C-alpha positions as CSV (number, residue, x, y, z in Angstrom):
1,X,0.0,0.1,0.1
2,X,1.4,3.3,-0.9
3,X,1.6,6.2,1.5
4,X,-0.8,8.4,-0.9
5,X,-3.3,5.7,0.1
6,X,-3.3,6.3,3.7
7,X,-4.4,10.0,3.6
8,X,-8.0,11.2,3.9
9,X,-9.8,12.1,0.5
10,X,-9.0,15.9,-0.1
11,X,-5.9,15.9,1.9
12,X,-3.7,19.1,1.1
13,X,-0.2,20.1,2.0
14,X,0.9,23.4,2.2
15,X,4.4,23.2,4.2
16,X,5.9,26.3,5.3
17,X,9.0,27.8,3.6
18,X,11.1,26.7,6.9
19,X,9.6,23.0,6.8
20,X,10.8,22.6,3.0
21,X,14.3,23.7,3.9
22,X,14.2,21.1,6.7
23,X,12.7,18.6,4.2
24,X,15.8,19.3,1.8
25,X,18.5,19.3,4.7
26,X,16.9,15.7,5.5
27,X,17.0,14.3,2.1
28,X,20.9,16.1,1.4
29,X,22.1,14.5,5.0
30,X,20.2,11.5,5.1
31,X,18.3,10.5,1.8
32,X,14.7,10.7,3.6
33,X,11.7,12.7,2.5
34,X,8.5,13.3,4.2
35,X,6.2,9.8,3.8
36,X,3.6,11.2,1.3
37,X,4.5,12.2,-2.2
38,X,4.4,15.7,-1.5
39,X,8.2,16.3,-2.5
40,X,9.0,14.3,-5.7
41,X,12.5,13.7,-6.9
42,X,12.7,14.3,-10.5
43,X,14.9,15.5,-13.6
44,X,13.5,19.3,-14.3
45,X,16.4,19.6,-16.7
46,X,16.0,16.6,-18.9
47,X,14.5,15.6,-22.5
48,X,11.0,15.3,-20.8
49,X,8.4,18.1,-21.3
50,X,6.7,19.5,-18.0
51,X,3.3,18.3,-18.5
52,X,5.4,14.5,-18.8
53,X,7.1,15.5,-15.3
54,X,3.6,16.5,-13.6
55,X,2.0,13.4,-14.4
56,X,-0.4,13.0,-11.4
57,X,-3.9,14.4,-11.6
58,X,-3.8,16.4,-8.4
59,X,-5.8,19.5,-8.4
60,X,-2.9,21.5,-6.6
61,X,-1.5,24.6,-8.1
62,X,1.8,24.4,-6.2
63,X,4.1,21.3,-6.7
64,X,7.4,20.7,-4.8
65,X,10.2,19.0,-6.9
66,X,14.0,18.3,-6.1
67,X,16.2,18.3,-9.1
68,X,20.0,17.9,-9.6
69,X,21.3,21.0,-11.3
70,X,23.3,20.7,-14.6
71,X,26.5,22.9,-14.8
72,X,27.2,24.0,-18.7
73,X,30.5,22.3,-19.7
74,X,33.4,24.2,-18.3
75,X,31.3,26.6,-16.5
76,X,31.3,26.8,-12.5
77,X,28.5,29.4,-12.2
78,X,26.1,29.0,-15.0
79,X,23.7,25.9,-15.0
80,X,21.5,24.5,-17.7
81,X,17.7,25.8,-17.6
82,X,16.6,23.9,-20.5
83,X,13.6,20.9,-20.4
84,X,12.0,19.2,-23.4
85,X,11.9,21.7,-26.3
86,X,12.2,24.9,-24.0
87,X,13.5,26.3,-20.9
88,X,12.6,27.4,-17.6
89,X,12.3,31.1,-16.6
90,X,12.9,32.5,-13.1
91,X,9.7,34.5,-12.2
92,X,11.7,36.1,-9.1
93,X,14.9,36.7,-8.1
94,X,14.4,34.5,-5.0
95,X,12.4,35.4,-1.9
96,X,14.5,34.7,1.1
97,X,13.5,32.3,3.6
98,X,14.5,33.1,7.1
99,X,14.5,30.9,10.5
100,X,11.6,31.3,12.9
101,X,10.9,35.1,11.4
102,X,14.8,36.0,12.1
103,X,16.9,37.7,10.0
104,X,19.0,34.7,9.4
105,X,18.6,33.5,6.1
106,X,18.2,29.6,5.2
107,X,17.3,29.6,1.9
108,X,15.8,31.3,-1.0
109,X,12.0,30.3,-2.6
110,X,11.8,30.8,-6.3
111,X,9.4,30.1,-9.1
112,X,9.6,29.0,-12.4
113,X,7.9,29.5,-15.6
114,X,8.0,27.3,-18.4
115,X,8.5,29.2,-22.0
116,X,8.4,27.0,-25.3
117,X,11.2,27.4,-27.8
118,X,8.4,26.1,-30.3
119,X,6.3,29.2,-29.9
120,X,9.2,31.2,-30.1
121,X,10.3,29.9,-33.4
122,X,6.6,30.3,-34.4
123,X,6.8,34.1,-33.6
124,X,10.2,34.7,-34.9
125,X,9.3,33.5,-38.9
126,X,7.7,36.9,-39.5
127,X,4.0,35.4,-38.8
């Protein structure tokens, strides 16, 4: 029986930013994620399109993923942002996450939006 089937119908998860950082820390240090499928480990920078990555039929608008970053060849600071036939674009520069409302920053929260290179090609053709 999967951990999802143990949850009540209509169950929703809205972790705080600090809880998400703690989940990430536990994953990095111990390889452990929360018992539910709230956070998934996937390759967000591979050949799959975003709608292939987000397969489940959940009605949640916010999804949580852990994904390894891929650096460009011969670069220590630049990371690939490609996915399928498009790219991920940052919606924000990153909102600081603080510990218990203090000034101590423990991470940053950032939203990504998918931009298709196919749509860009159609617009660039002079149509």
